[in-house]
C-alpha positions as CSV (number, residue, x, y, z in Angstrom):
1,M,-21.1,-5.1,-23.7
2,A,-20.6,-8.5,-25.3
3,P,-22.8,-10.6,-23.0
4,G,-25.8,-8.3,-23.4
5,W,-25.2,-8.1,-27.1
6,V,-25.2,-11.9,-27.4
7,V,-28.5,-12.1,-25.5
8,V,-30.2,-9.6,-27.9
9,L,-28.7,-11.2,-31.0
10,L,-30.0,-14.6,-30.0
11,L,-33.5,-13.3,-29.3
12,V,-33.7,-11.8,-32.7
13,K,-32.1,-14.7,-34.5
14,S,-34.6,-17.0,-32.8
15,A,-37.5,-14.9,-34.0
16,V,-36.2,-14.7,-37.6
17,T,-35.2,-18.4,-38.1
18,Q,-38.3,-19.9,-36.6
19,E,-41.0,-17.8,-38.2
20,E,-43.5,-20.7,-38.3
21,A,-43.2,-21.3,-34.5
22,F,-42.9,-17.7,-33.4
23,V,-45.0,-14.7,-34.3
24,V,-43.7,-11.1,-33.6
25,S,-45.6,-7.9,-34.6
26,E,-44.2,-6.0,-37.5
27,R,-43.7,-2.8,-35.4
28,C,-41.8,-4.7,-32.7
29,M,-39.5,-6.4,-35.2
30,K,-38.8,-3.1,-36.9
31,D,-37.9,-1.3,-33.7
32,T,-35.8,-4.3,-32.5
33,N,-33.9,-4.2,-35.8
34,T,-33.4,-0.5,-35.3
35,F,-32.1,-1.1,-31.8
36,L,-29.7,-3.8,-33.1
37,W,-28.4,-1.6,-35.9
38,E,-27.9,1.4,-33.6
39,I,-26.0,-0.5,-31.0
40,Q,-23.4,-1.7,-33.6
41,Q,-22.5,1.9,-34.5
42,D,-19.3,3.5,-33.4
43,K,-21.2,6.2,-31.6
44,P,-24.7,4.8,-30.8
45,N,-27.5,7.1,-29.6
46,E,-27.6,7.6,-25.8
47,Y,-31.1,6.1,-25.4
48,V,-29.9,2.9,-27.2
49,V,-26.9,2.7,-24.9
50,R,-29.1,3.1,-21.8
51,M,-31.4,0.3,-23.0
52,F,-28.5,-2.0,-23.7
53,D,-26.9,-1.2,-20.3
54,A,-30.2,-2.0,-18.6
55,F,-30.0,-5.7,-19.5
56,G,-29.4,-8.1,-16.6
57,K,-25.8,-9.3,-16.5
58,M,-24.1,-12.0,-14.4
59,G,-22.5,-10.5,-11.3
60,S,-19.9,-11.7,-8.8
61,N,-20.3,-14.0,-5.8
62,V,-22.3,-16.6,-7.8
63,E,-20.9,-19.3,-5.6
64,A,-22.7,-17.8,-2.6
65,G,-26.0,-17.6,-4.4
66,N,-25.9,-14.4,-6.5
67,V,-27.5,-15.9,-9.6
68,N,-30.3,-13.5,-10.5
69,Q,-29.7,-10.8,-13.1
70,P,-32.3,-8.1,-12.6
71,G,-30.8,-5.4,-14.8
72,A,-32.0,-1.8,-14.3
73,P,-35.7,-1.2,-14.7
74,L,-35.7,2.6,-14.1
75,Q,-32.8,3.1,-16.5
76,C,-34.7,1.1,-19.1
77,R,-37.9,3.1,-18.7
78,S,-35.9,6.4,-18.9
79,A,-34.5,5.5,-22.3
80,V,-36.6,7.6,-24.7
81,G,-35.8,7.7,-28.4
82,P,-37.4,9.3,-31.5
83,A,-39.2,6.1,-32.6
84,F,-39.5,4.1,-29.4
85,S,-38.7,4.0,-25.7
86,G,-37.4,1.3,-23.4
87,K,-39.7,-1.2,-21.8
88,Y,-38.6,-3.5,-19.0
89,Y,-39.6,-7.2,-18.9
90,L,-38.8,-10.0,-16.6
91,P,-39.1,-13.3,-18.3
92,L,-39.0,-16.0,-15.6
93,Q,-36.8,-19.0,-16.2
94,G,-39.4,-21.7,-15.2
95,A,-37.8,-24.6,-13.4
96,V,-34.5,-22.8,-13.3
97,Q,-34.2,-20.8,-10.1
98,Y,-33.0,-17.5,-11.4
99,F,-34.2,-14.6,-13.7
100,V,-32.8,-12.2,-16.2
101,G,-34.2,-8.7,-16.8
102,I,-34.3,-7.4,-20.4
103,C,-35.0,-4.0,-22.0
104,V,-36.9,-4.0,-25.3
105,P,-38.7,-1.4,-27.4
106,D,-42.0,-0.3,-26.0
107,S,-43.7,-1.4,-29.2
108,C,-43.2,-5.0,-28.2
109,G,-46.1,-6.4,-26.3
110,E,-46.1,-9.2,-23.9
111,E,-46.8,-11.8,-26.6
112,D,-44.0,-10.4,-28.7
113,V,-41.5,-10.7,-26.0
114,K,-42.8,-14.2,-25.1
115,S,-42.3,-15.2,-28.6
116,L,-38.8,-13.7,-28.7
117,V,-37.7,-15.4,-25.5
118,T,-39.4,-18.8,-25.9
119,Q,-42.6,-20.3,-27.0
120,S,-43.4,-22.2,-23.8
121,Q,-42.2,-19.9,-21.0
122,S,-44.7,-18.3,-18.6
123,F,-44.2,-14.6,-18.5
124,K,-45.0,-11.7,-16.2
125,N,-45.4,-8.1,-17.4
126,V,-44.3,-5.8,-14.7
127,S,-45.5,-2.6,-16.3
128,K,-49.0,-2.3,-14.9
129,M,-52.0,-4.0,-13.3
130,N,-55.6,-4.1,-14.3
131,P,-57.2,-1.0,-12.9
132,A,-60.4,-3.0,-12.4
133,V,-58.8,-4.1,-9.1
134,I,-58.7,-0.6,-7.8
135,Y,-62.3,-0.1,-8.9
136,C,-63.4,-3.3,-7.2
137,Y,-61.9,-2.2,-3.9
138,S,-63.2,1.3,-4.2
139,M,-66.7,-0.2,-4.3
140,I,-65.9,-2.2,-1.2
141,S,-64.7,0.9,0.6
142,L,-67.8,2.8,-0.4
143,F,-69.9,-0.1,0.9
144,M,-68.1,-0.1,4.2
145,F,-68.6,3.7,4.4
146,F,-72.4,3.4,4.2
147,F,-72.3,0.4,6.5
148,I,-70.5,2.3,9.2
149,N,-72.8,5.3,8.9
150,R,-75.8,3.1,9.1
151,Q,-74.5,1.3,12.1
152,A,-73.7,4.5,13.8
153,S,-77.2,5.9,13.2
154,T,-78.8,2.7,14.5
155,S,-76.6,2.8,17.6
156,S,-77.5,6.4,18.3
157,L,-81.2,5.7,17.9
158,S,-81.1,2.6,20.1
159,D,-79.3,4.3,22.9
160,S,-81.6,7.3,23.0
161,T,-84.2,7.6,25.7
162,P,-87.8,9.0,25.4
163,S,-86.7,12.2,27.1
164,V,-83.5,12.8,24.9
165,L,-84.1,12.6,21.2
166,C,-81.3,12.2,18.7
167,F,-81.6,15.3,16.6
168,P,-79.5,15.6,13.4
169,Q,-77.2,18.1,15.2
170,S,-76.4,15.7,18.0
171,C,-75.7,12.9,15.5
172,V,-73.4,15.2,13.5
173,Y,-71.7,16.2,16.8
174,G,-71.3,12.5,17.7
175,C,-69.7,11.7,14.3
176,L,-67.3,14.7,14.6
177,Q,-66.4,13.6,18.2
178,A,-65.6,10.1,16.9
179,F,-63.3,11.5,14.3
180,S,-61.7,14.0,16.6
181,L,-58.0,13.4,16.8
182,Q,-58.0,14.4,20.4
183,T,-60.6,11.8,21.3
184,T,-59.0,8.9,19.3
185,S,-55.5,9.8,20.5
186,Q,-56.6,9.7,24.1
187,S,-58.1,6.2,23.6
188,I,-54.7,5.0,22.2
189,F,-52.3,6.6,24.7
190,S,-54.3,6.3,27.8
191,S,-52.6,3.7,30.1
192,S,-55.5,3.0,32.3
193,S,-56.9,-0.5,32.5
194,S,-60.3,0.6,31.2
195,S,-58.7,1.8,28.0
196,S,-56.6,-1.2,27.6
197,P,-58.0,-3.9,25.2
198,H,-57.3,-6.4,27.9
199,G,-59.0,-4.7,30.8
200,G,-57.6,-5.6,34.1
201,Y,-55.2,-8.3,32.8
202,S,-52.3,-6.0,32.4
203,S,-49.7,-8.7,31.6
204,L,-51.5,-9.5,28.4
205,N,-50.4,-6.1,26.9
206,G,-46.7,-7.1,27.1
207,I,-47.4,-10.6,25.8
208,R,-49.3,-9.2,22.8
209,V,-46.7,-6.6,21.9
210,L,-43.7,-9.0,22.3
211,S,-45.4,-11.6,20.2
212,L,-46.1,-8.9,17.5
213,L,-42.4,-7.8,17.6
214,W,-41.4,-11.4,17.1
215,I,-43.6,-11.8,14.1
216,I,-42.3,-8.5,12.5
217,C,-38.7,-9.6,13.2
218,G,-39.4,-13.0,11.5
219,H,-41.0,-11.5,8.5
220,S,-38.3,-8.9,8.1
221,A,-35.7,-11.6,8.1
222,Q,-37.5,-14.1,5.9
223,F,-39.2,-12.1,3.1
224,P,-35.9,-10.9,1.5
225,V,-34.7,-14.5,1.4
226,I,-37.4,-15.4,-1.1
227,N,-35.5,-13.9,-4.0
228,N,-33.7,-10.8,-3.0
229,L,-30.4,-12.0,-1.6
230,D,-27.1,-12.0,-3.5
231,N,-25.6,-14.4,-1.0
232,Y,-28.4,-16.8,-0.2
233,K,-26.1,-19.7,0.4
234,T,-24.2,-17.7,2.9
235,W,-27.4,-16.8,4.7
236,R,-28.5,-20.4,4.7
237,R,-25.1,-21.6,6.1
238,T,-25.0,-18.8,8.7
239,V,-28.7,-18.6,9.9
240,E,-30.1,-22.0,9.4
241,S,-27.1,-23.9,10.6
242,S,-26.5,-21.9,13.8
243,S,-28.6,-22.1,16.9
244,V,-27.9,-18.4,17.6
245,Y,-30.4,-17.4,15.0
246,V,-33.1,-19.9,16.0
247,L,-35.6,-17.2,17.0
248,A,-35.5,-15.7,13.4
249,I,-36.3,-18.9,11.4
250,S,-39.8,-19.8,10.5
251,G,-40.7,-22.5,13.0
252,P,-40.2,-20.6,16.3
253,V,-41.4,-17.3,14.9
254,F,-44.8,-18.7,14.1
255,L,-45.3,-19.8,17.7
256,A,-46.1,-16.1,18.3
257,V,-49.3,-16.7,16.2
258,D,-50.4,-19.3,18.7
259,S,-49.9,-16.7,21.5
260,F,-52.2,-14.4,19.6
261,L,-54.8,-17.2,19.3
262,L,-54.5,-17.9,23.0
263,L,-55.1,-14.2,23.9
264,G,-58.1,-14.2,21.5
265,G,-59.7,-17.1,23.2
266,L,-59.1,-15.7,26.7
267,L,-60.5,-12.3,25.9
268,S,-63.5,-13.6,24.0
269,A,-64.5,-15.9,26.9
270,R,-64.1,-13.1,29.4
271,S,-66.1,-10.7,27.2
272,L,-69.0,-13.2,26.9
273,L,-69.0,-14.0,30.6
274,S,-69.2,-10.3,31.3
275,S,-72.2,-10.0,29.0
276,I,-73.9,-12.7,30.9
277,D,-73.3,-11.0,34.2
278,K,-74.6,-7.7,32.9
279,A,-77.7,-9.5,31.6
280,E,-78.3,-11.0,35.1
281,D,-77.3,-14.6,34.1
282,N,-79.5,-14.5,31.0
283,L,-77.6,-17.0,28.8
284,S,-79.3,-15.8,25.6
285,A,-77.2,-12.6,25.9
286,I,-74.1,-14.4,24.5
287,F,-75.4,-15.5,21.1
288,P,-75.9,-12.2,19.4
289,S,-72.3,-11.3,20.3
290,F,-70.8,-12.0,16.9
291,H,-69.5,-8.4,16.5
292,V,-65.8,-9.2,16.3
293,G,-66.0,-9.6,12.5
294,C,-67.6,-6.2,12.3
295,R,-64.9,-4.6,14.5
296,V,-62.0,-5.8,12.4
297,Q,-63.5,-5.3,8.9
298,P,-63.1,-1.5,8.4
299,L,-59.3,-1.5,8.9
300,H,-59.0,-4.9,7.3
301,L,-60.7,-3.8,4.0
302,F,-59.0,-0.4,4.1
303,T,-55.6,-2.2,4.2
304,M,-56.7,-4.4,1.3
305,C,-57.5,-1.4,-0.8
306,L,-54.3,0.3,0.2
307,T,-52.2,-2.7,-0.7
308,I,-53.8,-3.3,-4.0
309,S,-53.6,0.4,-5.0
310,L,-49.9,0.5,-4.2
311,I,-49.2,-2.7,-6.2
312,S,-51.2,-1.2,-9.1
313,L,-49.5,2.2,-9.1
314,V,-45.9,1.8,-7.8
315,P,-43.2,1.3,-10.5
316,W,-41.9,-2.0,-9.2
317,G,-38.4,-3.3,-9.6
318,P,-37.4,-6.8,-10.7
319,Y,-37.9,-8.5,-7.3
320,W,-41.6,-8.0,-6.9
321,F,-42.9,-11.1,-8.8
322,P,-42.9,-13.5,-5.8
323,F,-45.7,-11.4,-4.3
324,I,-47.7,-10.2,-7.2
325,D,-49.4,-13.4,-8.1
326,T,-51.1,-13.7,-4.7
327,M,-52.0,-10.0,-4.8
328,M,-53.6,-10.4,-8.2
329,D,-55.9,-13.0,-6.7
330,C,-57.8,-10.2,-5.0
331,K,-59.6,-9.7,-8.3
332,S,-61.2,-13.1,-8.0
333,Y,-61.2,-13.9,-4.3
334,W,-61.9,-10.6,-2.5
335,W,-65.2,-11.9,-1.3
336,A,-63.4,-14.5,0.9
337,N,-61.8,-11.7,2.9
338,L,-65.1,-9.9,3.1
339,L,-66.8,-13.0,4.6
340,L,-63.7,-13.9,6.7
341,I,-63.2,-17.3,5.2
342,S,-60.0,-16.6,3.2
343,N,-58.1,-19.4,5.0
344,L,-60.6,-22.0,3.7
345,I,-59.7,-21.4,0.1
346,P,-56.3,-22.6,-1.4
347,V,-53.6,-20.6,0.2
348,H,-52.2,-19.5,-3.2
349,D,-55.5,-17.9,-3.9
350,I,-55.8,-15.8,-0.7
351,C,-56.1,-12.1,-1.3
352,I,-53.4,-10.3,0.8
353,P,-52.0,-13.5,2.2
354,W,-51.2,-12.4,5.8
355,T,-54.9,-11.7,6.4
356,W,-55.6,-15.4,6.7
357,Y,-55.2,-15.0,10.5
358,L,-58.2,-12.7,10.7
359,S,-60.4,-15.3,9.2
360,L,-59.0,-18.0,11.5
361,D,-59.5,-15.9,14.6
362,F,-63.1,-15.1,13.7
363,Q,-63.9,-18.7,12.9
364,C,-62.5,-19.8,16.3
365,Y,-64.4,-17.0,18.0
366,T,-67.7,-18.3,16.7
367,T,-67.3,-21.4,18.9
368,T,-66.9,-19.3,22.1
369,P,-70.6,-18.6,22.8
370,L,-71.4,-22.3,22.6
371,L,-68.6,-23.3,25.0
372,V,-69.4,-20.5,27.4
373,F,-73.1,-21.6,27.3
374,L,-72.1,-25.2,28.1
375,Y,-69.9,-24.0,30.9
376,R,-72.7,-22.0,32.6
377,L,-75.2,-24.8,31.9
378,N,-73.1,-27.8,33.1
379,K,-69.4,-27.7,33.9
380,R,-68.9,-31.4,33.4
381,V,-70.4,-31.3,29.9
382,F,-68.1,-28.4,29.2
383,I,-65.0,-30.3,30.3
384,I,-66.0,-33.3,28.2
385,V,-66.7,-31.2,25.1
386,A,-63.6,-29.0,25.5
387,G,-61.4,-32.1,26.1
388,S,-62.8,-33.8,23.0
389,L,-62.2,-30.8,20.8
390,L,-58.6,-30.5,22.0
391,L,-58.0,-34.2,21.4
392,M,-59.7,-34.0,17.9
393,T,-57.6,-31.1,16.8
394,T,-54.4,-32.7,18.0
395,V,-55.2,-36.0,16.1
396,A,-56.2,-34.0,13.0
397,I,-52.8,-32.2,13.1
398,Q,-50.9,-35.5,13.4
399,Q,-52.8,-37.2,10.6
400,I,-52.6,-34.2,8.2
401,N,-48.9,-33.7,8.9
402,W,-48.3,-37.5,8.4
403,T,-50.3,-37.6,5.2
404,Y,-49.5,-34.3,3.4
405,V,-46.1,-33.3,4.8
406,C,-44.1,-36.4,5.8
407,F,-45.1,-38.2,2.5
408,T,-45.1,-35.3,0.1
409,R,-42.3,-33.3,1.8
410,T,-43.4,-30.0,0.3
411,S,-43.8,-26.7,2.2
412,E,-46.8,-25.8,-0.1
413,N,-48.7,-28.8,1.3
414,Y,-47.8,-27.8,4.8
415,V,-49.4,-24.4,4.4
416,L,-52.2,-25.6,2.2
417,H,-53.5,-28.4,4.4
418,Y,-52.2,-27.5,7.9
419,Y,-50.9,-24.1,8.7
420,V,-54.0,-21.9,8.0
421,K,-56.9,-24.3,8.8
422,P,-59.1,-23.8,11.8
423,Y,-59.3,-27.5,12.6
424,T,-55.5,-27.7,13.0
425,R,-55.0,-24.3,14.8
426,Y,-57.9,-24.4,17.2
427,G,-56.0,-25.9,20.1
428,P,-54.4,-22.6,21.4
429,F,-57.7,-20.7,21.1
430,L,-59.5,-23.4,23.0
431,I,-56.9,-23.3,25.8
432,G,-57.4,-19.5,25.8
433,I,-61.1,-19.9,26.3
434,M,-60.5,-22.2,29.3
435,T,-58.0,-19.8,30.8
436,G,-60.3,-16.9,30.4
437,I,-63.2,-18.8,32.0
438,H,-60.9,-19.6,35.0
439,L,-59.7,-16.1,35.4
440,K,-63.2,-14.7,35.2
441,T,-64.9,-17.2,37.6
442,K,-62.1,-18.2,40.0
443,K,-62.8,-17.9,43.7
444,K,-59.4,-18.6,45.0
445,P,-55.8,-18.7,43.6
446,L,-54.9,-21.8,41.6
447,L,-51.1,-21.5,42.1
448,R,-50.8,-21.3,45.9
449,Q,-47.5,-23.2,46.1
450,K,-44.6,-24.5,44.1
451,A,-44.7,-21.4,41.9
452,A,-40.9,-21.6,41.4
453,L,-41.2,-25.2,40.2
454,G,-43.9,-24.1,37.8
455,W,-41.8,-21.3,36.4
456,F,-38.9,-23.6,35.9
457,C,-41.1,-26.2,34.1
458,C,-42.8,-23.5,32.0
459,L,-39.6,-21.8,30.8
460,S,-37.9,-25.2,30.2
461,V,-40.8,-26.4,28.0
462,M,-40.8,-23.2,26.0
463,A,-37.1,-23.4,25.4
464,L,-37.4,-27.0,24.4
465,L,-40.1,-26.2,21.9
466,V,-38.0,-23.5,20.3
467,G,-35.0,-25.7,20.3
468,L,-36.8,-28.7,18.7
469,A,-38.0,-26.3,16.0
470,Y,-34.4,-25.8,15.1
471,V,-33.5,-29.5,15.4
472,L,-36.5,-30.7,13.3
473,R,-36.5,-27.8,10.8
474,E,-35.7,-30.0,7.8
475,T,-38.4,-32.4,6.6
476,P,-36.8,-35.9,6.2
477,A,-37.0,-37.9,3.1
478,Y,-39.1,-40.6,4.9
479,P,-42.1,-40.4,7.2
480,S,-40.8,-39.2,10.6
481,L,-42.7,-39.9,13.8
482,P,-40.8,-37.2,15.8
483,H,-41.8,-34.6,13.2
484,A,-45.4,-35.7,13.3
485,L,-45.6,-35.7,17.1
486,Y,-43.9,-32.3,17.3
487,Q,-46.4,-30.8,14.8
488,A,-49.3,-32.3,16.7
489,L,-48.3,-31.2,20.2
490,H,-46.0,-28.1,20.1
491,R,-48.7,-25.5,19.6
492,P,-51.1,-26.5,22.4
493,V,-48.1,-27.1,24.7
494,W,-46.8,-23.6,23.9
495,A,-50.3,-22.2,24.6
496,L,-50.4,-24.0,27.9
497,S,-47.0,-22.5,28.8
498,V,-48.1,-19.0,28.0
499,S,-51.3,-19.6,29.9
500,W,-49.2,-20.5,33.0
501,I,-47.3,-17.2,32.7
502,I,-50.6,-15.3,32.5
503,L,-52.0,-17.2,35.6
504,A,-48.8,-16.7,37.5
505,C,-48.7,-12.9,36.8
506,E,-52.4,-12.4,37.6
507,E,-52.2,-14.4,40.9
508,G,-49.1,-12.5,42.1
509,Y,-46.4,-15.1,41.4
510,G,-44.8,-13.4,38.5
511,G,-42.2,-11.3,40.2
512,F,-40.2,-9.1,37.9
513,I,-41.8,-10.7,34.9
514,T,-45.2,-9.4,36.0
515,N,-43.6,-5.9,36.3
516,L,-42.1,-6.2,32.9
517,L,-45.2,-7.4,31.1
518,S,-47.4,-4.9,32.9
519,L,-45.5,-1.7,32.1
520,S,-47.8,1.1,31.0
521,F,-45.4,1.4,28.0
522,W,-47.1,-1.6,26.4
523,V,-50.6,-0.2,26.5
524,P,-50.5,2.2,23.5
525,L,-48.5,-0.3,21.5
526,S,-51.1,-2.9,22.3
527,N,-53.9,-0.5,21.2
528,I,-52.4,-0.3,17.7
529,S,-51.2,-3.9,17.5
530,F,-54.0,-4.9,15.1
531,A,-53.0,-2.2,12.7
532,C,-49.4,-3.1,13.1
533,Y,-50.1,-6.7,12.1
534,L,-51.9,-5.6,8.9
535,V,-49.5,-2.9,7.9
536,H,-46.0,-4.3,8.5
537,P,-45.9,-6.7,5.5
538,I,-46.8,-3.8,3.2
539,F,-43.5,-2.0,4.1
540,I,-41.5,-5.2,3.8
541,I,-43.0,-5.9,0.4
542,L,-42.5,-2.3,-0.8
543,Y,-38.9,-2.3,0.3
544,N,-38.2,-5.7,-1.4
545,G,-40.2,-5.0,-4.5
546,L,-38.6,-1.6,-5.1
547,Q,-35.1,-2.9,-5.0
548,E,-33.2,-2.8,-8.3
549,T,-30.2,-4.7,-6.9
550,P,-30.1,-7.7,-4.6
551,I,-29.8,-7.3,-0.8
552,H,-26.6,-8.4,0.8
553,Y,-27.1,-10.4,3.9
554,T,-25.2,-9.3,7.0
555,D,-26.4,-9.2,10.6
556,I,-26.2,-5.4,10.7
557,N,-28.2,-5.0,7.4
558,F,-31.0,-7.2,8.7
559,M,-31.0,-5.4,12.0
560,Y,-31.5,-2.1,10.3
561,L,-34.2,-3.6,8.1
562,F,-36.1,-4.8,11.2
563,F,-35.9,-1.4,13.0
564,G,-36.7,0.5,9.8
565,H,-39.8,-1.6,9.1
566,L,-40.8,-1.4,12.8
567,V,-40.6,2.4,13.0
568,L,-42.6,2.9,9.7
569,T,-45.1,0.3,10.8
570,L,-45.7,2.1,14.2
571,A,-46.1,5.5,12.5
572,L,-48.6,4.3,9.9
573,S,-50.5,2.1,12.3
574,Y,-51.0,5.0,14.7
575,I,-52.4,7.1,11.8
576,L,-54.7,4.3,10.6
577,S,-55.9,3.6,14.2
578,L,-56.7,7.3,14.6
579,L,-58.5,7.7,11.3
580,V,-60.1,4.3,10.7
581,E,-60.2,1.8,13.5
582,K,-60.9,4.0,16.6
583,P,-63.6,6.2,14.9
584,Y,-65.5,3.2,13.8
585,L,-65.4,1.7,17.3
586,L,-66.6,5.0,18.8
587,L,-69.4,5.3,16.2
588,K,-70.5,1.7,16.7
589,W,-70.1,1.2,20.4
590,G,-69.7,4.7,21.7
591,K,-66.6,3.7,23.7
592,N,-62.8,3.4,23.5
């Protein structure tokens, strides 16, 4: 008990001997003195012992990185005495990379504890969040509810014919049909090409799901590393220094995002070309087609509300603070998510950080109608414009990486100026647009010969990109040309490689890879992939944030974390797709 006793004694001594510098409320000081007096007795009260025992203490395995001292938040809060109860606080250590949890009387407010610990430390109260956040998102949810109903009504009226009027009974029946579990379940589990989000391109289902699994695996392995490991140095030596774990480190994992962007560009181009064909080559049919934002928003905003509510209501442990600051930004920057421009604000201000991809995808999509229009108008102009855009985004990546990353050498600048911006991530989407146009308009196979050589080059390039991510994972202390070139080229080159796989599979040169990627097993998983992307970080954050003790890294532990997060993600994503995403699509478009 001596180490904890010294901590408490020093806190009180600091408050007493520096009265001019520190101000502590009279009630807090009285209860603190009572606590100190009780703990010195031969037989102290049980609630005092529980409070004292809840203090963070130095553990073993410090050499391997176990420096945090979280204490026991639940034990602290369960200590109830006649005059006061225990209240858990987590004063951060500022520049020092560790924290110590403390248990104080509940009469001590945030300012009291701040004064007791130090005058200049920044401090986080883990007891509650402003309920205004929940109110704000309740209003957003209510707005979306009326928006969906209005859109459904408008759609029903516009589709009606003079001979068939939309009576209230039929509208009610349509709404009930849209929310029918039988109807929405069929749209998810049906393995036909018409129900697939990728239509006839069956290989895209496998690519999408495998890319999603790669992202979930990366997040499951990386999130606990932020502050939850008791053997961080062991993890760093084992994972970051061994090529066996190359697929789990941040560089290669994020190539899966470029695969998503490629698929987004391909499908958007195909969809707009189909709209032109249905409109009998009327090019004006493509410009009102900005409905992608409307399609993603119901589930997007619902997930925001769910995440903020959980953060507001769940009794968190000591490891939640790396995430809470970014979540609290929802109070100020929720509108950026509503307008799908969250990736354009500073990354540390993004509400629900992983939703930056939705904004990026929508912004890239807005360029598709113009490019498709140019293609149908003049193919040479389209080639010049597309080539110029690809060159511009490549040069922008190189310059930004050289200026902000190589010279500043901070990961924050990498994310702030490069990772989430549309002008640096547009290359794969543009390649997807060109691939989609080719697949939709081709008159003869492109890969008529030397398919084996193409597969060899494709897989070799992909392996090289993943391997270089491992070799160049550390930013050097000097401007590095190899790092700048890799950052400028690896994403479009990866997208070109995935495009080749898609072309080879669709033209009959994929062999067993085509059979693997086209399995009907992928279709229902692909149908809920959007929900999976939005939901999986919630489970990871919940698991990490609710821990009262650090996680110990072993391969088997991290494998179980991945599969546990995956199973829960699939279950909740299926439910949300049934209750939120699919009903909205049925109401709005009247189709699966």
